LUMLO-493486 format. One line per field, with one value per residue: x, y, z of N, C-alpha, C in turn. Coordinates in pm, 1 decimal. Layout:
N
nX <- [X/...]
nY <- [Y/...]
nZ <- [Z/...]
caX <- [X/...]
caY <- [Y/...]
caZ <- [Z/...]
cX <- [X/...]
cY <- [Y/...]
cZ <- [Z/...]
END
This chain:
143
nX <- [84.8/53.3/216.7/-4.5/-127.5/-279.9/-273.5/-318.3/-523.7/-728.3/-706.9/-793.0/-1046.8/-1108.1/-1104.6/-1310.4/-1538.1/-1535.0/-1583.2/-1808.5/-1968.8/-1947.6/-2040.6/-2323.4/-2411.2/-2378.7/-2581.5/-2795.5/-2860.5/-3009.1/-2970.4/-2711.4/-2667.9/-2438.2/-2391.7/-2132.4/-1993.0/-1725.8/-1449.5/-1104.4/-915.6/-1061.1/-1338.9/-1629.9/-1957.5/-2170.1/-2421.2/-2608.4/-2783.2/-2937.2/-3122.8/-3322.7/-3505.7/-3700.1/-3737.0/-3610.9/-3314.5/-3176.0/-2849.5/-2691.4/-2487.6/-2176.2/-1935.0/-1674.3/-1693.1/-1779.5/-1580.8/-1338.0/-1466.0/-1474.3/-1191.6/-1116.1/-1126.8/-860.7/-721.6/-771.5/-717.3/-587.2/-283.7/-246.2/-508.4/-671.0/-916.8/-1188.8/-1536.8/-1763.8/-1946.5/-2111.8/-2207.8/-2290.9/-2455.7/-2594.7/-2738.6/-2815.9/-2577.2/-2375.6/-2196.6/-1986.1/-2099.6/-2023.5/-1989.8/-1831.2/-1759.7/-1571.9/-1584.5/-1813.9/-1955.6/-1948.0/-2195.8/-2206.9/-2238.5/-2144.7/-2156.6/-1900.6/-1605.4/-1398.7/-1126.7/-1142.8/-1157.1/-887.3/-746.0/-790.4/-701.5/-402.5/-390.1/-444.7/-352.3/-441.9/-407.9/-416.1/-632.4/-805.4/-925.2/-1244.1/-1449.0/-1617.8/-1427.7/-1164.4/-939.2/-1036.4/-1004.4/-973.5/-1142.3]
nY <- [-120.4/206.8/506.3/758.7/995.5/1330.7/1307.0/1049.5/938.9/1121.2/982.7/721.6/795.0/917.3/707.2/523.5/715.0/743.8/452.1/392.5/546.9/511.5/254.5/293.0/465.8/269.5/84.8/212.9/301.1/542.3/636.8/571.8/434.0/369.5/193.0/160.3/-2.4/-45.6/-200.6/-276.6/-503.9/-701.5/-668.6/-607.8/-463.8/-408.2/-244.6/-176.1/15.4/56.2/279.9/181.3/256.4/347.5/181.2/72.5/-145.5/-362.4/-451.4/-430.4/-344.5/-370.9/-592.3/-522.5/-246.4/-212.2/-341.9/-138.8/92.2/14.6/-13.3/253.3/306.9/219.9/407.5/642.6/694.7/848.3/964.5/909.5/982.6/775.8/542.6/603.6/467.5/421.7/501.6/653.6/676.3/829.1/867.2/1052.2/1005.2/1252.6/1435.8/1266.5/1278.1/1212.0/1197.2/1220.7/1082.5/1049.3/899.9/918.0/841.8/703.2/409.2/135.1/-64.8/-391.6/-746.7/-1028.1/-826.9/-572.6/-649.1/-616.9/-694.8/-658.0/-370.5/-314.9/-421.2/-259.0/3.7/-93.9/-100.7/134.8/368.4/605.9/914.2/970.0/1142.9/1121.6/897.9/705.5/700.8/396.7/257.0/234.8/71.1/-181.5/-214.4/-491.0/-661.6]
nZ <- [10.1/-93.2/60.2/232.3/14.8/-85.6/-367.0/-420.6/-300.8/-409.5/-688.0/-672.4/-567.1/-830.7/-982.8/-888.9/-946.1/-1233.9/-1298.1/-1197.0/-1318.1/-1612.4/-1609.5/-1541.0/-1751.8/-1952.8/-1901.6/-1842.1/-1612.0/-1357.6/-1098.4/-826.5/-526.8/-272.8/31.1/298.3/561.9/738.7/927.3/1023.8/855.8/713.2/764.7/646.9/536.7/297.4/112.3/-186.7/-401.2/-708.6/-953.4/-1197.9/-1496.1/-1334.1/-1130.1/-794.0/-737.9/-559.7/-480.5/-744.8/-807.7/-1004.5/-854.4/-916.3/-901.6/-667.4/-490.2/-577.1/-446.1/-172.1/-150.5/-129.4/132.8/257.2/88.5/185.0/425.8/710.8/808.8/1150.3/1174.1/1133.7/951.4/742.5/884.9/822.1/487.0/266.1/-76.7/-395.2/-712.8/-990.2/-1286.2/-1426.4/-1396.3/-1344.7/-1132.9/-868.6/-546.5/-196.4/138.2/421.9/722.5/1012.6/1257.0/1378.2/1497.0/1288.2/1131.8/1153.2/1058.5/1180.6/1480.8/1542.2/1720.7/2013.4/1925.9/1637.6/1644.8/1757.2/1551.9/1352.4/1438.5/1451.0/1171.4/1063.6/1225.9/1476.9/1633.6/2001.8/2062.4/1846.1/1835.1/1883.9/2140.3/2154.5/2008.0/2156.4/2335.4/2581.0/2916.4/3137.3/3034.5]
caX <- [-8.0/158.4/169.3/-117.1/-107.3/-381.3/-294.4/-362.2/-664.9/-789.8/-705.2/-869.4/-1211.9/-1175.1/-1135.7/-1485.1/-1662.0/-1505.8/-1599.6/-1966.2/-2034.8/-1947.0/-2150.0/-2441.1/-2417.6/-2401.0/-2668.8/-2925.7/-2915.4/-3056.0/-2918.4/-2680.7/-2635.8/-2354.6/-2332.7/-2063.5/-1944.8/-1586.0/-1364.2/-1003.7/-879.7/-1171.2/-1489.8/-1709.5/-2073.1/-2204.2/-2552.3/-2607.3/-2898.1/-2963.3/-3247.9/-3311.9/-3661.7/-3783.1/-3770.4/-3477.2/-3293.8/-3075.4/-2717.2/-2702.5/-2366.8/-2094.0/-1837.4/-1549.1/-1704.6/-1801.9/-1432.8/-1308.4/-1544.2/-1421.7/-1048.6/-1111.8/-1089.8/-716.1/-645.7/-808.5/-677.3/-501.4/-170.4/-299.8/-661.1/-748.0/-977.2/-1337.3/-1592.7/-1881.1/-1927.2/-2215.4/-2152.3/-2405.5/-2428.2/-2721.6/-2719.2/-2832.4/-2436.3/-2246.7/-2113.8/-2013.2/-2108.2/-1956.2/-2001.2/-1708.8/-1756.0/-1457.2/-1578.5/-1938.0/-1928.4/-2003.5/-2308.0/-2157.1/-2307.3/-2176.5/-2128.2/-1746.0/-1515.2/-1258.9/-1026.2/-1190.0/-1103.7/-735.9/-691.2/-836.9/-600.0/-301.5/-379.6/-492.3/-317.5/-479.0/-385.2/-523.3/-746.0/-905.0/-1001.4/-1345.2/-1468.2/-1628.1/-1295.3/-1072.1/-920.4/-1109.0/-916.5/-1007.7/-1273.8]
caY <- [-6.3/338.9/590.6/859.2/1122.0/1378.7/1255.5/883.8/964.9/1164.1/936.5/623.6/857.5/923.0/562.8/498.1/776.7/676.9/338.6/385.4/655.0/419.4/117.3/378.9/502.0/134.6/10.2/295.5/320.5/659.7/665.6/456.0/468.0/260.1/215.7/69.9/-13.1/-122.7/-191.5/-370.2/-548.7/-767.2/-666.8/-495.5/-474.1/-311.9/-246.9/-89.6/38.3/120.3/306.7/173.7/228.2/393.9/73.4/36.0/-285.3/-386.3/-502.2/-452.6/-259.0/-439.9/-637.2/-466.3/-109.1/-195.1/-346.6/-5.5/182.5/-61.7/25.3/398.9/323.7/234.5/498.9/770.6/669.2/963.0/915.6/973.3/1016.3/643.1/510.7/585.9/344.4/439.6/563.5/675.0/729.2/844.2/914.9/1044.4/1047.5/1409.3/1485.2/1174.7/1316.6/1132.4/1265.2/1105.6/1123.8/942.9/921.4/819.8/807.2/634.2/273.6/42.0/-155.3/-551.2/-878.0/-1021.2/-715.8/-586.2/-675.4/-524.8/-751.3/-579.8/-249.2/-335.8/-453.8/-117.4/78.3/-116.3/-86.3/271.3/457.1/715.2/1003.4/910.7/1216.5/1077.1/763.2/731.9/606.0/298.8/181.8/243.3/-81.6/-178.2/-294.7/-577.6/-741.0]
caZ <- [-8.4/-94.4/184.3/209.0/-39.6/-161.0/-489.1/-425.6/-267.9/-523.6/-796.0/-596.3/-587.1/-958.2/-1024.8/-851.1/-1030.5/-1358.5/-1332.0/-1184.1/-1445.5/-1747.7/-1568.1/-1534.2/-1916.4/-2024.7/-1842.9/-1816.0/-1444.0/-1356.1/-992.0/-757.2/-401.7/-200.2/174.8/331.8/686.4/735.2/1043.9/1051.1/721.6/647.7/805.5/548.6/519.3/194.1/53.9/-326.3/-507.2/-870.6/-1010.8/-1350.7/-1518.0/-1213.6/-1014.6/-750.4/-789.7/-467.4/-499.9/-853.5/-861.2/-1042.3/-786.5/-930.5/-858.2/-514.7/-430.1/-569.1/-339.6/-47.8/-143.9/-101.9/291.5/285.3/17.3/227.8/571.8/720.6/919.2/1283.1/1191.9/1072.8/828.5/763.0/919.1/713.6/366.5/151.0/-235.4/-452.1/-842.3/-1072.5/-1447.8/-1463.4/-1411.5/-1332.1/-1029.1/-743.7/-409.4/-81.8/284.3/487.0/887.5/1062.4/1393.6/1421.6/1467.1/1170.7/1128.9/1094.3/1090.1/1325.3/1520.4/1528.8/1840.5/2045.1/1813.7/1519.0/1675.7/1791.9/1393.3/1269.8/1483.6/1384.6/1012.6/1046.9/1354.8/1526.5/1743.4/2129.7/2075.3/1745.5/1881.5/1921.9/2268.4/2133.6/1951.5/2253.3/2393.0/2697.5/3013.3/3230.0/3002.5]
cX <- [80.0/89.0/70.3/-61.0/-252.6/-389.8/-336.5/-492.4/-767.8/-815.8/-797.6/-1042.0/-1245.6/-1208.6/-1285.6/-1548.2/-1636.1/-1605.3/-1755.9/-2047.9/-2048.4/-2051.0/-2313.6/-2468.6/-2456.8/-2507.4/-2807.9/-2966.2/-2918.7/-2990.4/-2841.4/-2628.6/-2577.8/-2345.0/-2256.9/-2024.7/-1810.7/-1532.3/-1232.5/-961.0/-991.6/-1305.2/-1552.9/-1854.6/-2125.8/-2347.1/-2543.1/-2748.0/-2902.1/-3118.8/-3270.4/-3457.4/-3752.7/-3821.2/-3603.2/-3453.2/-3165.2/-2959.5/-2691.8/-2567.0/-2255.6/-1979.1/-1722.2/-1562.7/-1693.1/-1672.5/-1357.6/-1340.7/-1465.8/-1285.1/-1038.0/-1077.4/-941.1/-655.5/-676.8/-769.4/-584.0/-411.0/-215.7/-418.9/-735.3/-813.5/-1128.4/-1427.1/-1715.0/-1888.4/-2051.2/-2175.1/-2313.8/-2378.8/-2548.4/-2665.9/-2757.5/-2678.0/-2325.2/-2170.0/-2087.4/-1998.9/-2078.6/-1984.1/-1926.7/-1750.4/-1652.2/-1494.4/-1741.0/-1919.6/-2021.7/-2104.2/-2268.3/-2231.8/-2202.1/-2116.3/-1970.5/-1744.1/-1433.5/-1146.9/-1025.7/-1102.5/-947.0/-706.5/-681.7/-712.1/-436.8/-296.8/-366.8/-476.6/-382.6/-408.2/-464.3/-654.2/-835.6/-954.9/-1133.6/-1377.7/-1489.5/-1499.7/-1195.8/-1072.5/-981.4/-1012.3/-1014.1/-1139.8/-1219.3]
cY <- [121.7/448.0/679.1/956.2/1175.2/1309.8/1124.8/876.0/1016.1/1054.2/786.9/662.2/857.0/813.8/494.1/581.8/761.2/557.8/329.2/463.5/577.7/319.7/207.4/411.1/368.5/65.3/95.0/322.4/481.0/724.1/556.8/472.2/341.2/298.0/116.0/98.3/-102.7/-117.7/-303.0/-404.5/-594.7/-752.7/-558.5/-536.6/-338.5/-329.6/-134.8/-110.4/92.2/146.6/275.2/160.4/268.2/297.8/58.1/-125.9/-282.9/-469.6/-548.5/-394.7/-373.4/-481.2/-533.3/-284.9/-106.4/-231.9/-218.2/108.1/126.9/-2.0/164.9/409.7/335.2/375.9/647.9/771.5/773.3/944.3/998.4/1001.6/885.8/670.5/559.8/462.1/343.8/528.7/558.8/744.8/727.4/912.8/930.2/1057.7/1178.3/1474.1/1412.4/1213.6/1253.3/1213.6/1169.6/1180.2/1012.8/997.6/857.1/799.3/739.1/482.7/205.8/-51.7/-293.4/-630.8/-991.5/-891.6/-695.5/-611.7/-571.5/-576.8/-676.2/-393.1/-224.3/-334.9/-317.9/-13.1/45.4/-88.4/48.3/339.3/565.4/791.6/955.1/1010.9/1208.7/952.2/738.0/642.6/454.3/206.0/173.7/97.2/-64.1/-266.6/-382.2/-659.5/-869.8]
cZ <- [-9.8/49.4/139.0/119.1/-80.4/-291.6/-513.3/-405.6/-386.4/-693.5/-779.9/-625.4/-715.8/-1041.9/-1007.8/-928.9/-1178.4/-1413.2/-1303.5/-1282.0/-1547.2/-1710.7/-1605.9/-1672.0/-1989.7/-1986.5/-1800.8/-1696.3/-1441.5/-1248.7/-924.7/-657.1/-331.5/-54.7/204.1/469.3/688.7/867.3/1013.7/871.8/657.1/691.6/754.1/514.9/442.4/143.7/-84.6/-382.4/-601.4/-906.9/-1139.9/-1383.0/-1418.5/-1144.2/-919.1/-706.3/-658.2/-506.4/-644.9/-938.0/-897.4/-911.3/-782.9/-873.2/-696.0/-440.5/-426.4/-435.5/-196.6/-31.5/-118.4/52.5/301.5/191.1/78.5/379.4/596.4/824.6/1060.5/1321.1/1141.6/973.7/863.5/823.0/856.7/598.3/290.6/7.4/-313.0/-612.9/-905.0/-1226.7/-1490.4/-1473.8/-1379.8/-1244.3/-903.4/-633.6/-284.4/22.0/350.3/663.0/923.4/1200.9/1468.2/1391.4/1370.4/1208.8/1073.8/1151.3/1078.0/1370.4/1538.9/1700.4/1904.2/1979.7/1695.5/1526.1/1689.6/1618.5/1340.1/1326.0/1444.1/1255.1/988.5/1177.7/1359.7/1650.1/1875.7/2098.2/1934.0/1756.6/1923.2/2034.2/2232.5/2054.8/2036.3/2312.9/2548.5/2811.8/3109.8/3179.2/2964.2]
END
């Protein structure tokens, strides 16, 4: 994995935007929504929706685009600030502009729920300064 840089972050984001827009144009999808919850290196839960001919269809976004969106987590991890735990990405066919919202502090919704071990792995992979570690992610003593 390359060290964090604004350029790497923007390149990864542009890849998602380009591939999602291309897929939407090819298939006639009017709007795409992706929600991703993640923690550690392997814990990910995602849900996608695509509006096609006025009907919402769940989990139709191609796996490669979902993977690229999940990979944004590593590309966006900030030194000392960690990685996001929730992401919301949308694109509409009126402008094919990727709109994003990333949350670095809210606990992810995972099934099964995240564990203290998942939190420890996340902090190992994406270190945070003590003041940036949310309470829910902090190591528990005596448990």
